[in-house]
C-alpha atoms as a printed R data frame, in Angstrom:
   type eleno elety resid chain resno       x      y       z
1  ATOM     1    CA   MET     A     1  -0.734 20.655  14.541
2  ATOM     2    CA   VAL     A     2   0.922 18.272  12.090
3  ATOM     3    CA   LYS     A     3   4.667 17.843  12.465
4  ATOM     4    CA   ARG     A     4   6.330 18.681   9.146
5  ATOM     5    CA   ARG     A     5   9.024 16.415   7.743
6  ATOM     6    CA   LEU     A     6  11.712 17.015   5.186
7  ATOM     7    CA   ILE     A     7  13.439 13.635   4.905
8  ATOM     8    CA   VAL     A     8  12.178 10.042   4.875
9  ATOM     9    CA   ASN     A     9  14.199  6.857   4.557
10 ATOM    10    CA   ASP     A    10  12.671  3.396   4.989
11 ATOM    11    CA   VAL     A    11   8.995  3.922   4.153
12 ATOM    12    CA   THR     A    12   6.258  2.060   2.277
13 ATOM    13    CA   VAL     A    13   4.545  3.783  -0.635
14 ATOM    14    CA   GLU     A    14   1.300  3.794   1.354
15 ATOM    15    CA   LYS     A    15   2.898  5.667   4.251
16 ATOM    16    CA   LEU     A    16   4.806  7.894   1.833
17 ATOM    17    CA   GLY     A    17   1.488  8.872   0.247
18 ATOM    18    CA   GLU     A    18   0.135  9.879   3.661
19 ATOM    19    CA   LEU     A    19   3.301 11.847   4.453
20 ATOM    20    CA   LEU     A    20   3.161 13.653   1.101
21 ATOM    21    CA   LYS     A    21  -0.429 14.622   1.814
22 ATOM    22    CA   GLU     A    22   0.715 16.167   5.120
23 ATOM    23    CA   ASN     A    23   3.733 17.837   3.453
24 ATOM    24    CA   PRO     A    24   2.498 19.441   0.207
25 ATOM    25    CA   ARG     A    25   5.875 21.094  -0.437
26 ATOM    26    CA   GLY     A    26   7.416 17.637  -0.824
27 ATOM    27    CA   LEU     A    27   9.867 15.315   0.880
28 ATOM    28    CA   LEU     A    28  13.360 14.026   0.229
29 ATOM    29    CA   LEU     A    29  13.550 10.232   0.013
30 ATOM    30    CA   VAL     A    30  17.027  9.110   1.085
31 ATOM    31    CA   ARG     A    31  18.059  5.577   0.133
32 ATOM    32    CA   ASP     A    32  21.336  3.992   1.205
33 ATOM    33    CA   GLU     A    33  21.369  1.437  -1.608
34 ATOM    34    CA   LEU     A    34  20.134  3.344  -4.657
35 ATOM    35    CA   ALA     A    35  21.171  0.627  -7.120
36 ATOM    36    CA   SER     A    36  19.162 -2.073  -5.325
37 ATOM    37    CA   PHE     A    37  16.188  0.297  -4.922
38 ATOM    38    CA   LEU     A    38  16.121  0.943  -8.678
39 ATOM    39    CA   ALA     A    39  16.701 -2.742  -9.485
40 ATOM    40    CA   ASN     A    40  13.746 -3.731  -7.284
41 ATOM    41    CA   LEU     A    41  11.473 -1.304  -9.124
42 ATOM    42    CA   GLU     A    42  12.150 -3.291 -12.316
43 ATOM    43    CA   ARG     A    43  10.753 -6.481 -10.759
44 ATOM    44    CA   LYS     A    44   7.194 -7.489 -11.626
45 ATOM    45    CA   GLU     A    45   6.009 -7.599  -8.002
46 ATOM    46    CA   TYR     A    46   6.989 -3.921  -7.583
47 ATOM    47    CA   GLN     A    47   4.864 -2.583 -10.475
48 ATOM    48    CA   SER     A    48   2.567 -0.535  -8.242
49 ATOM    49    CA   GLU     A    49   5.517  0.999  -6.394
50 ATOM    50    CA   ARG     A    50   7.206  1.873  -9.699
51 ATOM    51    CA   SER     A    51   4.000  3.502 -10.911
52 ATOM    52    CA   PHE     A    52   3.682  5.504  -7.681
53 ATOM    53    CA   TYR     A    53   7.266  6.812  -7.843
54 ATOM    54    CA   LEU     A    54   6.981  7.733 -11.544
55 ATOM    55    CA   THR     A    55   3.721  9.572 -10.908
56 ATOM    56    CA   ALA     A    56   5.230 11.393  -7.930
57 ATOM    57    CA   PHE     A    57   8.355 12.280  -9.930
58 ATOM    58    CA   ASN     A    58   6.167 13.899 -12.595
59 ATOM    59    CA   GLY     A    59   4.344 15.875  -9.921
60 ATOM    60    CA   ASP     A    60   1.015 14.260 -10.795
61 ATOM    61    CA   LYS     A    61  -1.622 13.262  -8.272
62 ATOM    62    CA   SER     A    62  -2.289  9.605  -7.525
63 ATOM    63    CA   ILE     A    63  -5.002  7.691  -5.725
64 ATOM    64    CA   LEU     A    64  -3.860  5.339  -2.981
65 ATOM    65    CA   CYS     A    65  -6.274  2.735  -1.685
66 ATOM    66    CA   MET     A    66  -5.365  0.287   0.998
67 ATOM    67    CA   VAL     A    67  -7.097 -2.235   3.183
68 ATOM    68    CA   GLU     A    68  -6.816 -1.553   6.880
69 ATOM    69    CA   GLN     A    69  -7.525 -4.336   9.344
70 ATOM    70    CA   ASN     A    70  -9.068 -3.208  12.611
71 ATOM    71    CA   ASN     A    71 -10.336 -5.784  15.129
72 ATOM    72    CA   GLY     A    72 -10.690 -8.422  12.432
73 ATOM    73    CA   LYS     A    73 -12.721 -6.139  10.150
74 ATOM    74    CA   ASN     A    74 -11.358 -4.874   6.858
75 ATOM    75    CA   LYS     A    75 -12.116 -1.403   5.638
76 ATOM    76    CA   MET     A    76 -10.952  0.468   2.577
77 ATOM    77    CA   ARG     A    77  -9.460  3.859   2.865
78 ATOM    78    CA   GLY     A    78  -7.963  5.917   0.172
79 ATOM    79    CA   GLY     A    79  -7.528  9.379  -1.086
80 ATOM    80    CA   ARG     A    80  -6.011 11.494  -3.739
81 ATOM    81    CA   GLN     A    81  -2.409 12.404  -3.069
């Protein structure tokens, strides 16, 4: 049985994608410093995060792919969120 969550705080977009997959009714992302969170999303190095949050806000599905390192071997895993 998967433990359901309602609220997340300090989470990467990759982990957030996994949590959203486990919680199809959605989650509440609580941020202490909303202004800095939004300012960071404007930075060039946060383009993928900005895209993820905009897609999630619209209720659209996204595809997350990440490289997982296990015993020195890399493997891709991904899925539609």
